N, CA, C and O atoms as CSV, one atom per row, in Angstrom:
chain,resi,resn,atom,element,x,y,z
A,1,MET,N,N,-73.192,-40.899,-75.057
A,1,MET,CA,C,-72.069,-41.757,-75.289
A,1,MET,C,C,-70.921,-40.986,-75.982
A,1,MET,O,O,-69.756,-41.164,-75.626
A,2,ILE,N,N,-71.243,-40.156,-76.941
A,2,ILE,CA,C,-70.211,-39.388,-77.622
A,2,ILE,C,C,-69.512,-38.405,-76.680
A,2,ILE,O,O,-68.302,-38.197,-76.773
A,3,GLU,N,N,-70.274,-37.815,-75.787
A,3,GLU,CA,C,-69.702,-36.920,-74.785
A,3,GLU,C,C,-68.724,-37.692,-73.883
A,3,GLU,O,O,-67.658,-37.183,-73.538
A,4,ASP,N,N,-69.094,-38.913,-73.508
A,4,ASP,CA,C,-68.186,-39.742,-72.701
A,4,ASP,C,C,-66.871,-40.037,-73.458
A,4,ASP,O,O,-65.781,-40.000,-72.887
A,5,LYS,N,N,-67.018,-40.326,-74.744
A,5,LYS,CA,C,-65.815,-40.597,-75.551
A,5,LYS,C,C,-64.922,-39.377,-75.657
A,5,LYS,O,O,-63.697,-39.496,-75.623
A,6,ARG,N,N,-65.535,-38.186,-75.787
A,6,ARG,CA,C,-64.725,-36.957,-75.813
A,6,ARG,C,C,-64.010,-36.731,-74.490
A,6,ARG,O,O,-62.853,-36.312,-74.478
A,7,LYS,N,N,-64.688,-37.005,-73.368
A,7,LYS,CA,C,-64.064,-36.851,-72.056
A,7,LYS,C,C,-62.931,-37.841,-71.895
A,7,LYS,O,O,-61.873,-37.502,-71.364
A,8,GLU,N,N,-63.148,-39.068,-72.352
A,8,GLU,CA,C,-62.099,-40.100,-72.291
A,8,GLU,C,C,-60.843,-39.615,-73.053
A,8,GLU,O,O,-59.728,-39.687,-72.536
A,9,LEU,N,N,-61.045,-39.131,-74.266
A,9,LEU,CA,C,-59.914,-38.659,-75.051
A,9,LEU,C,C,-59.234,-37.460,-74.386
A,9,LEU,O,O,-58.006,-37.374,-74.374
A,10,GLN,N,N,-60.003,-36.561,-73.847
A,10,GLN,CA,C,-59.459,-35.385,-73.203
A,10,GLN,C,C,-58.623,-35.784,-72.000
A,10,GLN,O,O,-57.543,-35.230,-71.798
A,11,LEU,N,N,-59.086,-36.720,-71.203
A,11,LEU,CA,C,-58.310,-37.207,-70.047
A,11,LEU,C,C,-56.981,-37.803,-70.490
A,11,LEU,O,O,-55.939,-37.554,-69.884
A,12,LEU,N,N,-57.035,-38.589,-71.551
A,12,LEU,CA,C,-55.773,-39.184,-72.052
A,12,LEU,C,C,-54.821,-38.116,-72.559
A,12,LEU,O,O,-53.625,-38.166,-72.274
A,13,GLN,N,N,-55.334,-37.158,-73.301
A,13,GLN,CA,C,-54.501,-36.139,-73.916
A,13,GLN,C,C,-53.836,-35.237,-72.869
A,13,GLN,O,O,-52.746,-34.719,-73.111
A,14,THR,N,N,-54.457,-35.051,-71.748
A,14,THR,CA,C,-53.897,-34.194,-70.697
A,14,THR,C,C,-53.073,-34.961,-69.695
A,14,THR,O,O,-52.487,-34.365,-68.791
A,15,SER,N,N,-53.014,-36.268,-69.835
A,15,SER,CA,C,-52.216,-37.087,-68.937
A,15,SER,C,C,-50.760,-37.118,-69.362
A,15,SER,O,O,-50.408,-36.697,-70.464
A,16,ARG,N,N,-49.929,-37.619,-68.480
A,16,ARG,CA,C,-48.522,-37.813,-68.777
A,16,ARG,C,C,-48.228,-39.236,-69.233
A,16,ARG,O,O,-47.064,-39.623,-69.337
A,17,LEU,N,N,-49.234,-39.994,-69.498
A,17,LEU,CA,C,-49.104,-41.413,-69.897
A,17,LEU,C,C,-48.792,-41.538,-71.361
A,17,LEU,O,O,-49.115,-40.655,-72.156
A,18,ASP,N,N,-48.151,-42.661,-71.727
A,18,ASP,CA,C,-48.044,-43.073,-73.118
A,18,ASP,C,C,-49.328,-43.890,-73.385
A,18,ASP,O,O,-49.527,-44.947,-72.787
A,19,TRP,N,N,-50.190,-43.393,-74.282
A,19,TRP,CA,C,-51.461,-44.033,-74.462
A,19,TRP,C,C,-51.758,-44.228,-75.951
A,19,TRP,O,O,-51.234,-43.530,-76.820
A,20,THR,N,N,-52.619,-45.206,-76.196
A,20,THR,CA,C,-53.174,-45.455,-77.498
A,20,THR,C,C,-54.644,-45.773,-77.276
A,20,THR,O,O,-54.974,-46.678,-76.509
A,21,LEU,N,N,-55.535,-45.035,-77.942
A,21,LEU,CA,C,-56.998,-45.312,-77.817
A,21,LEU,C,C,-57.427,-45.957,-79.103
A,21,LEU,O,O,-57.445,-45.321,-80.157
A,22,VAL,N,N,-57.782,-47.255,-79.015
A,22,VAL,CA,C,-58.148,-48.049,-80.163
A,22,VAL,C,C,-59.631,-47.856,-80.441
A,22,VAL,O,O,-60.455,-47.969,-79.533
A,23,ARG,N,N,-59.979,-47.561,-81.706
A,23,ARG,CA,C,-61.367,-47.393,-82.121
A,23,ARG,C,C,-61.750,-48.555,-83.025
A,23,ARG,O,O,-60.953,-49.005,-83.848
A,24,LEU,N,N,-62.997,-49.043,-82.861
A,24,LEU,CA,C,-63.497,-50.170,-83.652
A,24,LEU,C,C,-65.025,-50.098,-83.707
A,24,LEU,O,O,-65.657,-49.394,-82.919
A,25,LEU,N,N,-65.593,-50.830,-84.641
A,25,LEU,CA,C,-67.058,-50.846,-84.757
A,25,LEU,C,C,-67.649,-52.074,-84.025
A,25,LEU,O,O,-68.088,-51.963,-82.881
A,26,PHE,N,N,-67.654,-53.190,-84.665
A,26,PHE,CA,C,-68.338,-54.397,-84.100
A,26,PHE,C,C,-67.312,-55.476,-83.825
A,26,PHE,O,O,-66.357,-55.656,-84.581
A,27,ILE,N,N,-67.524,-56.199,-82.716
A,27,ILE,CA,C,-66.670,-57.336,-82.424
A,27,ILE,C,C,-67.437,-58.590,-82.869
A,27,ILE,O,O,-68.562,-58.851,-82.443
A,28,LYS,N,N,-66.779,-59.343,-83.736
A,28,LYS,CA,C,-67.382,-60.578,-84.268
A,28,LYS,C,C,-66.362,-61.693,-84.105
A,28,LYS,O,O,-65.227,-61.559,-84.563
A,29,GLU,N,N,-66.737,-62.772,-83.470
A,29,GLU,CA,C,-65.802,-63.858,-83.208
A,29,GLU,C,C,-65.458,-64.648,-84.464
A,29,GLU,O,O,-66.344,-65.014,-85.237
A,30,HIS,N,N,-64.182,-64.906,-84.663
A,30,HIS,CA,C,-63.658,-65.745,-85.727
A,30,HIS,C,C,-62.891,-66.878,-85.100
A,30,HIS,O,O,-62.315,-66.736,-84.021
A,31,ARG,N,N,-62.888,-67.992,-85.773
A,31,ARG,CA,C,-62.158,-69.172,-85.207
A,31,ARG,C,C,-60.652,-68.985,-85.243
A,31,ARG,O,O,-59.938,-69.505,-84.386
A,32,LYS,N,N,-60.168,-68.251,-86.224
A,32,LYS,CA,C,-58.707,-68.012,-86.293
A,32,LYS,C,C,-58.425,-66.515,-86.529
A,32,LYS,O,O,-59.280,-65.752,-86.978
A,33,SER,N,N,-57.228,-66.159,-86.214
A,33,SER,CA,C,-56.839,-64.744,-86.402
A,33,SER,C,C,-56.847,-64.391,-87.904
A,33,SER,O,O,-56.572,-65.218,-88.773
A,34,GLN,N,N,-57.168,-63.155,-88.142
A,34,GLN,CA,C,-57.177,-62.641,-89.520
A,34,GLN,C,C,-56.261,-61.418,-89.533
A,34,GLN,O,O,-55.845,-60.906,-88.494
A,35,ALA,N,N,-55.973,-60.981,-90.737
A,35,ALA,CA,C,-55.131,-59.792,-90.884
A,35,ALA,C,C,-55.854,-58.591,-90.295
A,35,ALA,O,O,-57.063,-58.430,-90.466
A,36,ILE,N,N,-55.101,-57.755,-89.603
A,36,ILE,CA,C,-55.655,-56.550,-88.986
A,36,ILE,C,C,-55.425,-55.363,-89.911
A,36,ILE,O,O,-54.293,-55.090,-90.309
A,37,LYS,N,N,-56.483,-54.670,-90.246
A,37,LYS,CA,C,-56.392,-53.473,-91.041
A,37,LYS,C,C,-56.353,-52.273,-90.079
A,37,LYS,O,O,-57.116,-52.224,-89.114
A,38,GLU,N,N,-55.495,-51.346,-90.338
A,38,GLU,CA,C,-55.318,-50.172,-89.469
A,38,GLU,C,C,-55.426,-48.914,-90.291
A,38,GLU,O,O,-54.993,-48.876,-91.443
A,39,ASP,N,N,-56.007,-47.874,-89.699
A,39,ASP,CA,C,-56.085,-46.581,-90.357
A,39,ASP,C,C,-56.180,-45.505,-89.269
A,39,ASP,O,O,-56.924,-45.647,-88.299
A,40,ALA,N,N,-55.431,-44.457,-89.451
A,40,ALA,CA,C,-55.382,-43.346,-88.460
A,40,ALA,C,C,-56.640,-42.497,-88.493
A,40,ALA,O,O,-56.961,-41.843,-87.500
A,41,PHE,N,N,-57.367,-42.489,-89.614
A,41,PHE,CA,C,-58.473,-41.532,-89.771
A,41,PHE,C,C,-59.821,-42.132,-90.063
A,41,PHE,O,O,-60.825,-41.573,-89.621
A,42,ASP,N,N,-59.912,-43.252,-90.790
A,42,ASP,CA,C,-61.168,-43.861,-91.215
A,42,ASP,C,C,-61.253,-45.321,-90.838
A,42,ASP,O,O,-60.232,-46.002,-90.749
A,43,MET,N,N,-62.465,-45.811,-90.614
A,43,MET,CA,C,-62.672,-47.223,-90.319
A,43,MET,C,C,-62.377,-48.061,-91.544
A,43,MET,O,O,-63.075,-47.919,-92.549
A,44,PRO,N,N,-61.372,-48.935,-91.513
A,44,PRO,CA,C,-61.023,-49.726,-92.710
A,44,PRO,C,C,-61.862,-50.979,-92.934
A,44,PRO,O,O,-61.630,-51.714,-93.894
A,45,GLY,N,N,-62.853,-51.236,-92.045
A,45,GLY,CA,C,-63.696,-52.378,-92.173
A,45,GLY,C,C,-64.820,-52.240,-91.160
A,45,GLY,O,O,-64.956,-51.197,-90.520
A,46,PHE,N,N,-65.630,-53.293,-91.008
A,46,PHE,CA,C,-66.812,-53.186,-90.138
A,46,PHE,C,C,-66.703,-53.992,-88.838
A,46,PHE,O,O,-67.398,-53.677,-87.872
A,47,ASN,N,N,-65.843,-55.031,-88.787
A,47,ASN,CA,C,-65.805,-55.826,-87.561
A,47,ASN,C,C,-64.362,-56.335,-87.336
A,47,ASN,O,O,-63.505,-56.280,-88.217
A,48,ILE,N,N,-64.154,-56.821,-86.129
A,48,ILE,CA,C,-62.878,-57.446,-85.750
A,48,ILE,C,C,-63.148,-58.440,-84.631
A,48,ILE,O,O,-64.113,-58.295,-83.881
A,49,SER,N,N,-62.306,-59.434,-84.525
A,49,SER,CA,C,-62.519,-60.427,-83.440
A,49,SER,C,C,-61.809,-59.945,-82.166
A,49,SER,O,O,-60.849,-59.177,-82.229
A,50,SER,N,N,-62.295,-60.405,-81.025
A,50,SER,CA,C,-61.653,-60.050,-79.757
A,50,SER,C,C,-60.231,-60.582,-79.723
A,50,SER,O,O,-59.362,-59.951,-79.121
A,51,ARG,N,N,-59.966,-61.710,-80.344
A,51,ARG,CA,C,-58.633,-62.261,-80.426
A,51,ARG,C,C,-57.670,-61.295,-81.130
A,51,ARG,O,O,-56.541,-61.078,-80.689
A,52,ASP,N,N,-58.157,-60.723,-82.240
A,52,ASP,CA,C,-57.318,-59.789,-83.001
A,52,ASP,C,C,-57.176,-58.431,-82.311
A,52,ASP,O,O,-56.152,-57.768,-82.470
A,53,ILE,N,N,-58.173,-58.014,-81.559
A,53,ILE,CA,C,-58.073,-56.791,-80.761
A,53,ILE,C,C,-56.916,-56.982,-79.735
A,53,ILE,O,O,-56.034,-56.139,-79.573
A,54,ALA,N,N,-56.988,-58.128,-79.073
A,54,ALA,CA,C,-55.953,-58.434,-78.041
A,54,ALA,C,C,-54.579,-58.504,-78.670
A,54,ALA,O,O,-53.629,-57.962,-78.104
A,55,ARG,N,N,-54.431,-59.151,-79.821
A,55,ARG,CA,C,-53.169,-59.237,-80.523
A,55,ARG,C,C,-52.634,-57.847,-80.871
A,55,ARG,O,O,-51.456,-57.558,-80.663
A,56,PHE,N,N,-53.499,-57.002,-81.397
A,56,PHE,CA,C,-53.124,-55.625,-81.751
A,56,PHE,C,C,-52.607,-54.881,-80.514
A,56,PHE,O,O,-51.553,-54.247,-80.542
A,57,MET,N,N,-53.364,-54.977,-79.458
A,57,MET,CA,C,-53.032,-54.248,-78.222
A,57,MET,C,C,-51.689,-54.736,-77.617
A,57,MET,O,O,-50.884,-53.931,-77.148
A,58,ILE,N,N,-51.472,-56.034,-77.638
A,58,ILE,CA,C,-50.192,-56.585,-77.141
A,58,ILE,C,C,-49.038,-56.116,-78.028
A,58,ILE,O,O,-47.973,-55.777,-77.511
A,59,GLU,N,N,-49.223,-56.088,-79.335
A,59,GLU,CA,C,-48.187,-55.593,-80.241
A,59,GLU,C,C,-47.841,-54.150,-79.951
A,59,GLU,O,O,-46.691,-53.751,-80.135
A,60,GLN,N,N,-48.780,-53.368,-79.512
A,60,GLN,CA,C,-48.551,-51.957,-79.222
A,60,GLN,C,C,-47.659,-51.704,-78.020
A,60,GLN,O,O,-47.105,-50.616,-77.867
A,61,ILE,N,N,-47.525,-52.690,-77.186
A,61,ILE,CA,C,-46.644,-52.570,-76.004
A,61,ILE,C,C,-45.222,-52.283,-76.463
A,61,ILE,O,O,-44.504,-51.511,-75.826
A,62,HIS,N,N,-44.811,-52.906,-77.574
A,62,HIS,CA,C,-43.432,-52.757,-78.089
A,62,HIS,C,C,-43.370,-51.898,-79.368
A,62,HIS,O,O,-42.339,-51.861,-80.039
A,63,ASN,N,N,-44.463,-51.217,-79.696
A,63,ASN,CA,C,-44.498,-50.434,-80.912
A,63,ASN,C,C,-45.012,-49.030,-80.578
A,63,ASN,O,O,-46.144,-48.865,-80.123
A,64,SER,N,N,-44.181,-48.044,-80.805
A,64,SER,CA,C,-44.540,-46.680,-80.423
A,64,SER,C,C,-45.255,-45.890,-81.507
A,64,SER,O,O,-45.523,-44.703,-81.320
A,65,SER,N,N,-45.569,-46.514,-82.630
A,65,SER,CA,C,-46.126,-45.770,-83.757
A,65,SER,C,C,-47.495,-45.141,-83.462
A,65,SER,O,O,-47.865,-44.163,-84.111
A,66,TYR,N,N,-48.249,-45.676,-82.505
A,66,TYR,CA,C,-49.585,-45.119,-82.222
A,66,TYR,C,C,-49.643,-44.474,-80.840
A,66,TYR,O,O,-50.736,-44.237,-80.325
A,67,ILE,N,N,-48.507,-44.188,-80.233
A,67,ILE,CA,C,-48.501,-43.500,-78.933
A,67,ILE,C,C,-49.132,-42.100,-79.117
A,67,ILE,O,O,-48.711,-41.323,-79.974
A,68,GLY,N,N,-50.144,-41.807,-78.296
A,68,GLY,CA,C,-50.810,-40.516,-78.372
A,68,GLY,C,C,-51.763,-40.400,-79.548
A,68,GLY,O,O,-52.129,-39.296,-79.948
A,69,LYS,N,N,-52.175,-41.562,-80.114
A,69,LYS,CA,C,-53.033,-41.506,-81.307
A,69,LYS,C,C,-54.262,-42.396,-81.067
A,69,LYS,O,O,-54.333,-43.129,-80.080
A,70,THR,N,N,-55.230,-42.312,-81.996
A,70,THR,CA,C,-56.488,-43.033,-81.904
A,70,THR,C,C,-56.768,-43.857,-83.184
A,70,THR,O,O,-57.666,-43.513,-83.953
A,71,PRO,N,N,-56.026,-44.904,-83.402
A,71,PRO,CA,C,-56.240,-45.656,-84.666
A,71,PRO,C,C,-57.522,-46.446,-84.679
A,71,PRO,O,O,-57.987,-46.921,-83.643
A,72,PHE,N,N,-58.098,-46.584,-85.875
A,72,PHE,CA,C,-59.180,-47.533,-86.130
A,72,PHE,C,C,-58.575,-48.836,-86.530
A,72,PHE,O,O,-57.570,-48.869,-87.239
A,73,ILE,N,N,-59.194,-49.959,-86.068
A,73,ILE,CA,C,-58.718,-51.268,-86.480
A,73,ILE,C,C,-59.930,-52.129,-86.860
A,73,ILE,O,O,-61.027,-51.947,-86.332
A,74,SER,N,N,-59.711,-53.052,-87.767
A,74,SER,CA,C,-60.758,-54.001,-88.195
A,74,SER,C,C,-60.068,-55.196,-88.883
A,74,SER,O,O,-58.853,-55.179,-89.079
A,75,ASN,N,N,-60.825,-56.204,-89.239
A,75,ASN,CA,C,-60.340,-57.333,-90.031
A,75,ASN,C,C,-60.764,-57.150,-91.456
A,75,ASN,O,O,-60.460,-57.990,-92.303
């Protein structure tokens, strides 16, 4: 699995695309959205809801701060 993740990152890095590779640990469903914690280097928490993953990814469409980066996100 780790080798697959390395290949995935290598493919993105050598592409001409604007990309963001989101890293997370566990997906746990919450009834409502919660604050999203972000960190460029370390996991800021242990889980995040699929709703908040989607919200983060949609926000990235109009936000270039993580282009070409691999942020960790959690709630």
